[in-house]
C-alpha positions in Angstrom: 96.6 110.2 358.6 98.0 107.3 356.7 101.6 107.3 355.4 103.3 104.9 353.0 106.0 104.9 350.4 106.7 103.5 346.9 110.1 102.9 345.2 112.2 102.2 348.3 113.8 99.1 346.7 114.0 100.5 343.2 117.4 101.1 341.5 115.9 103.6 339.1 113.9 106.7 339.8 112.5 108.5 342.8 111.4 107.3 346.2 107.8 108.6 346.9 106.3 109.1 350.3 102.7 110.1 350.6 100.7 111.2 353.7 97.0 111.6 353.5 94.6 112.7 356.3 90.9 111.8 356.4 88.0 112.3 358.7 87.3 109.2 360.7 83.9 108.7 359.1 85.4 108.6 355.6 87.3 105.4 356.3 84.2 103.3 355.5 84.0 105.0 352.1 87.7 104.1 351.4 86.7 100.4 351.9 83.6 100.8 349.8 85.4 102.1 346.7 87.9 99.2 346.9 91.0 100.6 348.6 93.5 98.0 349.6 97.3 97.5 349.6 98.5 98.9 346.3 100.5 95.7 345.6 97.2 93.8 345.4 95.8 96.1 342.8 96.4 96.3 339.1 97.9 99.5 337.7 94.6 100.3 336.0 92.7 100.0 339.3 95.2 102.1 341.2 94.9 104.8 338.6 91.1 104.7 338.8 91.2 104.9 342.6 93.7 107.8 342.7 91.3 110.7 342.0 88.6 109.2 344.3 91.1 109.0 347.1 92.3 112.5 346.5 88.7 113.8 346.6 88.0 112.0 349.9 91.2 113.1 351.7 91.2 116.2 353.8 94.9 117.0 353.3 97.7 115.5 351.3 101.5 115.9 351.2 103.7 114.0 348.8 107.5 114.0 348.9 109.6 112.7 346.0 113.1 111.9 346.9 115.5 111.9 343.9 118.3 109.3 343.4 121.1 111.8 344.1 119.7 112.6 347.6 119.2 108.9 348.3 122.8 108.2 347.2 124.1 111.1 349.3 122.4 109.7 352.4 123.5 106.1 351.8 127.1 107.1 351.2 127.1 109.4 354.3 128.6 107.5 357.2 126.4 109.5 359.6 123.2 108.6 357.7 121.3 105.8 355.9 118.1 105.3 353.9 116.0 104.7 357.1 117.1 108.0 358.6 116.4 109.8 355.3 112.9 108.4 355.2 112.3 109.2 358.8 113.1 112.8 358.2 110.8 113.0 355.2 108.0 111.2 357.0 108.3 113.7 359.9 108.3 116.6 357.4 104.9 115.3 356.2 103.5 114.8 359.8 104.8 118.2 360.9 103.2 119.9 357.9 99.7 118.5 358.5 99.8 117.7 362.3 97.0 115.1 362.4 95.8 113.7 365.7 96.7 110.1 364.8 99.2 108.7 362.3 99.1 105.2 361.0 102.3 104.1 359.2 103.9 101.1 357.7 107.1 100.6 359.9 110.4 100.6 358.0 112.0 98.2 360.4 111.0 94.9 362.0 110.9 96.6 365.5 107.9 98.8 364.9 107.9 100.3 368.5 111.5 101.4 368.1 110.7 102.9 364.7 107.8 104.9 366.2 110.0 106.1 369.1 112.6 107.3 366.7 109.9 109.2 364.7 108.7 111.0 367.8 112.1 112.5 368.3 111.7 114.5 365.1 108.1 115.7 365.6 107.1 119.2 366.4 104.0 118.1 368.3 105.0 115.2 370.5 101.3 114.5 371.6 100.5 113.0 368.1 99.6 109.4 368.4 101.8 107.2 366.2 100.6 103.7 365.3 103.5 102.0 363.4 103.1 98.4 362.3 104.6 96.1 359.8 102.4 95.6 356.8 100.2 98.4 357.9 99.2 99.0 354.3 97.4 95.6 354.5 95.6 96.4 357.7 94.5 100.0 357.7 92.6 101.5 354.7 94.1 105.0 355.2 97.6 103.5 354.9 96.4 101.5 351.8 95.1 104.8 350.4 98.6 106.4 350.9 100.3 103.4 349.3 98.1 103.8 346.2 98.8 107.5 345.9 102.5 106.9 346.4 102.6 104.1 343.9 100.7 106.0 341.2 102.9 109.1 341.7 106.0 106.9 341.5 104.8 105.2 338.3 103.9 108.5 336.7 107.4 109.9 337.6 109.1 106.9 336.0 106.9 107.0 332.9 107.8 110.7 332.5 111.5 109.8 332.4 110.8 107.0 329.9 109.1 109.5 327.6 111.5 112.4 328.1 114.6 110.3 327.4 113.0 107.9 325.0 113.6 104.9 327.2 110.5 102.7 326.8 112.3 99.4 327.7 113.7 100.1 331.1 111.0 98.2 332.9 109.7 99.0 336.4 113.1 100.2 337.8 113.4 97.4 340.3 116.3 94.9 340.5 114.0 92.0 340.0 113.0 93.3 336.6 115.1 91.8 333.7 114.4 94.9 331.5 115.8 97.1 334.2 118.9 94.9 334.7 119.5 94.9 330.9 119.3 98.7 330.8 121.8 99.0 333.6 124.2 96.6 331.9 124.1 98.7 328.7 124.5 102.0 330.5 127.5 100.7 332.5 129.1 99.1 329.4 128.7 102.4 327.5 129.8 104.5 330.5 126.7 106.5 330.2 124.9 106.4 333.5 121.7 108.4 333.7 121.1 110.7 336.7 118.1 108.7 337.8 120.2 105.6 338.6 120.8 105.0 342.3 124.5 104.6 342.3 124.7 103.6 345.9 122.5 100.5 345.3 124.2 97.1 345.6 122.8 96.0 342.3 124.5 98.9 340.5 127.8 98.6 342.4 128.0 94.9 341.8 127.3 95.2 338.0 129.8 98.1 337.7 132.5 96.1 339.5 131.9 93.1 337.4 132.3 95.2 334.2 135.5 96.6 335.6 136.9 93.2 336.4 135.9 91.9 332.9 137.9 94.7 331.3 140.9 94.0 333.4 140.7 90.3 332.6 140.3 91.0 328.9 143.4 93.3 329.0 145.6 90.5 330.5 144.2 87.9 328.1 145.1 90.1 325.2 148.6 90.8 326.6 149.1 87.1 327.1 148.2 86.3 323.5 150.8 88.8 322.4 
């Protein structure tokens, strides 16, 4: 099985974690059809590969974590985003119970990450191979990254259509369209449910808006 996620760093929308299991002999076919790290593929290529990957995989489990659950975990002093993801990842592994799992480590200490995962597994004999940048190394992890990314993109596009928000961008803090949308929502005090309110990007922008209003209040008072 290969496991990877999409949307971890986004300030808008769901975090998607995908786990796909394959027969060992199908790995060569993944390479043949052009599977590689989703970040190195165009959106069009990812969408074209998605059904081919799904046809090849033996089993698949996709978990979409909504912003509210992410916020609850980040705000909880006993939890954090890594622990939330670890629980979801183990839910996928426990559901399918493959013999070997290849996974992109969430932390720089891949061994410690793997040891933590094992504590939550039903079957402790499962071999875990956790590495940084595993989506660039192992085709089955690349396949999972593509499925997660396409699922995440489709989810965000559905929000854009449902709420008539074509100009919110990719949902990542690095996207100027996303930042502009956040500014307007904060200014109008109309924050959509799909904004991650625990994210530093949102908190900083909200606090700047509050400070601006306080400053404006004192400026007006001073003029009077």
